[in-house]
C-alpha positions in Angstrom: -12.2 1.7 -5.6 -10.5 4.2 -4.5 -13.7 6.5 -1.9 -13.8 10.3 -1.2 -15.2 12.0 1.6 -17.8 14.8 0.7 -16.2 17.3 -1.9 -16.0 20.7 -0.3 -17.3 23.3 -2.9 -16.9 26.5 -3.9 -19.2 28.9 -7.0 -17.2 31.8 -8.2 -19.0 35.0 -8.2 -18.9 37.5 -10.8 -16.5 39.5 -9.3 -13.6 36.8 -9.3 -14.5 35.8 -13.0 -10.8 35.4 -15.2 -8.7 34.4 -12.1 -7.1 31.6 -12.4 -8.2 28.0 -10.7 -5.1 27.9 -8.5 -5.9 31.6 -7.0 -9.1 30.1 -6.1 -8.0 27.3 -4.8 -5.5 29.1 -2.6 -7.2 32.6 -2.0 -10.5 31.6 -1.6 -10.6 27.9 -0.5 -7.8 28.4 1.5 -6.3 25.5 0.8 -3.1 25.0 2.1 0.5 23.4 -0.5 0.3 20.7 1.1 -3.0 20.2 1.0 -2.9 21.4 -3.1 0.2 19.5 -3.8 -1.6 16.7 -3.3 -5.5 17.1 -4.7 -3.3 17.3 -7.9 -1.7 13.7 -7.4 -5.1 12.3 -6.6 -7.9 11.4 -9.5 -10.7 13.3 -8.7 -9.0 15.8 -6.6 -9.9 18.7 -8.4 -12.6 19.3 -10.7 -14.4 22.7 -12.9 -17.8 21.8 -12.8 -17.2 18.4 -12.9 -14.3 18.1 -15.7 -10.9 17.4 -13.9 -8.5 19.9 -15.5 -5.4 21.9 -14.9 -5.0 24.5 -11.8 -3.0 27.2 -14.6 -7.4 27.6 -16.6 -9.6 30.6 -16.2 -12.5 30.3 -14.0 -15.5 32.4 -15.3 -18.8 33.0 -13.2 -21.1 30.5 -12.1 -17.9 27.7 -12.2 -18.5 25.3 -9.8 -14.6 24.1 -7.8 -15.1 21.6 -6.0 -11.9 19.7 -3.8 -12.6 15.8 -3.0 -9.7 13.5 -0.3 -9.2 10.5 -0.9 -11.2 8.7 2.5 -8.3 7.6 5.1 -8.4 5.5 8.3 -5.5 4.5 11.6 -4.4 1.2 10.9 -2.2 1.1 13.0 -5.1 1.9 15.3 -6.4 -0.9 17.3 -10.7 -0.2 17.7 -12.2 -0.9 20.9 -15.2 -0.1 21.9 -14.7 2.5 25.0 -18.0 4.5 25.1 -16.7 8.4 25.2 -19.1 11.9 25.0 -20.2 13.2 21.7 -20.9 17.1 21.6 -21.2 17.6 17.8 -20.9 15.8 14.6 -20.9 16.4 11.4 -18.8 15.4 8.0 -16.0 17.2 8.8 -16.1 17.4 12.7 -16.0 15.4 15.7 -16.2 16.7 18.8 -16.1 14.6 22.6 -15.8 15.3 26.2 -12.5 13.9 27.0 -12.6 12.2 30.3 -10.0 13.1 33.4 -8.1 9.6 33.2 -7.7 9.5 29.7 -4.8 9.2 26.7 -6.0 10.9 23.9 -3.7 8.8 21.3 -2.1 5.3 21.8 1.6 6.4 22.7 4.3 3.0 24.0 2.9 1.5 26.6 -0.5 2.9 26.5 -1.7 1.1 23.0 -5.7 0.5 24.2 -7.7 2.1 26.0 -7.6 5.3 24.9 -10.2 7.5 23.3 -8.5 6.6 19.6 -9.6 3.4 19.9 -13.2 3.7 21.0 -13.3 7.1 18.4 -12.0 4.5 15.7 -14.2 1.5 16.9 -17.1 3.8 17.2 -16.6 4.7 13.1 -15.5 1.3 11.7 -19.4 0.4 13.9 -21.2 3.3 11.8 -19.4 1.9 8.1 -17.1 5.6 8.5 -13.6 5.6 7.2 -11.8 8.9 8.9 -8.0 8.9 10.4 -8.0 9.9 14.0 -7.5 13.8 13.9 -7.0 15.1 16.8 -6.7 19.2 15.9 -4.6 19.8 20.2 -4.1 18.0 22.6 -4.9 16.8 26.7 -3.4 15.3 29.1 -4.2 12.2 30.8 -5.6 13.7 33.8 -7.3 17.0 32.4 -11.1 17.0 30.9 -12.6 18.9 28.4 -13.5 20.0 24.8 -11.3 17.6 21.9 -12.2 18.6 18.3 -11.4 15.9 16.0 -11.0 16.6 12.2 -12.2 13.9 9.2 -10.2 15.1 6.5 -7.0 16.8 5.6 -8.6 20.0 4.3 -10.7 20.8 8.7 -8.1 20.2 10.2 -5.6 22.2 8.2 -8.5 25.3 8.6 -9.3 24.3 12.6 -5.8 24.6 13.1 -5.2 27.8 11.5 -8.0 28.9 13.9 -6.2 28.3 17.1 -2.9 29.0 16.2 -4.3 32.5 15.1 -5.8 33.4 18.4 -9.7 32.8 16.6 -10.8 29.4 18.9 -11.0 31.3 22.2 -9.6 28.3 24.8 -9.7 28.2 28.9 -9.1 25.8 31.2 -10.7 25.5 35.2 -8.2 24.4 37.9 -8.0 23.3 41.3 -4.6 24.3 42.9 -3.1 24.6 46.3 -3.0 28.3 47.8 -4.0 31.3 46.4 -1.3 32.8 43.7 0.0 36.2 44.4 -1.5 38.2 42.3 -5.3 37.2 42.0 -5.1 37.3 38.4 -2.3 37.7 36.1 0.2 36.8 33.5 3.1 34.1 33.4 5.7 34.9 31.1 8.4 31.7 31.8 10.0 30.3 29.4 9.7 26.0 28.9 11.5 23.7 28.2 12.5 19.4 28.7 14.4 19.1 32.1 17.8 18.1 31.7 17.5 15.8 34.4 14.1 14.1 33.8 13.4 14.9 30.0 9.4 13.6 30.3 9.1 16.6 32.4 9.4 20.5 31.9 10.7 23.1 33.8 10.5 27.2 33.3 14.3 27.8 31.7 15.5 31.4 30.5 16.6 28.9 27.5 13.8 27.5 27.1 10.8 28.5 24.5 8.2 31.7 25.0 5.6 30.4 27.1 2.8 32.8 28.3 -0.1 31.4 30.2 -3.3 34.1 31.7 -4.7 33.1 34.6 -7.4 34.3 37.1 -8.4 33.1 40.6 -12.7 32.5 40.3 -12.9 31.0 43.7 -10.6 30.9 47.3 -11.2 27.6 49.7 -8.9 27.1 52.9 -5.8 26.0 51.4 -7.0 26.0 47.6 -8.9 27.9 45.0 -10.4 27.0 41.6 -8.8 29.3 39.0 -9.3 30.3 35.1 -6.2 29.6 33.0 -6.0 31.2 29.7 -3.1 29.7 27.4 -1.5 32.2 25.4 0.8 30.0 23.7 0.3 26.0 23.8 3.7 24.2 25.2 3.7 20.6 26.6 2.5 20.9 30.5 2.2 24.0 30.1 -0.3 25.2 33.0 1.1 22.6 34.6 4.5 24.3 34.5 3.6 27.6 34.8 1.5 27.0 38.4 4.4 25.4 39.5 6.4 27.5 38.9 4.4 30.4 41.1 3.6 28.4 44.5 0.5 26.9 43.4 0.4 23.3 41.6 -2.8 21.8 40.6 -4.1 19.8 43.2 -3.6 15.7 42.4 -1.1 16.2 39.9 1.8 13.8 40.3 4.6 14.9 38.2 4.1 18.5 39.0 3.9 19.5 43.0 
């Protein structure tokens, strides 16, 4: 038996009467092309006033448009009773405070003990069906807020907000020394180190990468720095701070 997540609904206002249902879905409900194709193949994926229709129909004022996504689970992630700190949760989103030292998602050599294992167990214990969909990444030794979407629609929207800069993400790091100047932008293209592919380096042929930083506190041989990523490269903060002579304290890979 097919089960669905709670529907996403939209009531057509008078000024949009006569528009194509496809236009309502894409321009008003912001359904991506990929998700729209998926919904069209789902039995109850797209309904108008409770009835399944073609997206080429014209809508009327007061019509109720609903989309429904089939429930999913992460079958490749082993549920484990791992405690984690929940900051916020609703039917579309789970926001957690990831501790330092915890890996977000199972990787080669780390199939258990991750945040994903704990979250999947938590949902299973509540008899809820969700696929583990982190919207962004945090390195193993980085603590902080992590957003996990519960369905493709939520994942699409939050990802777009992050890409557009609507989400203001800031990081706090303790670094060796005091960067000079004490505030500014690090504009250094990043790519894989050809000698050690698991590492990244600043190189003229790399991908454009920009980090904004500001020293917040100074200590005898270290400082606390606030950082804002203007691009999202792997290990960006660690690579950029190392490149200006202030690597993160405790970082075993970049120092």
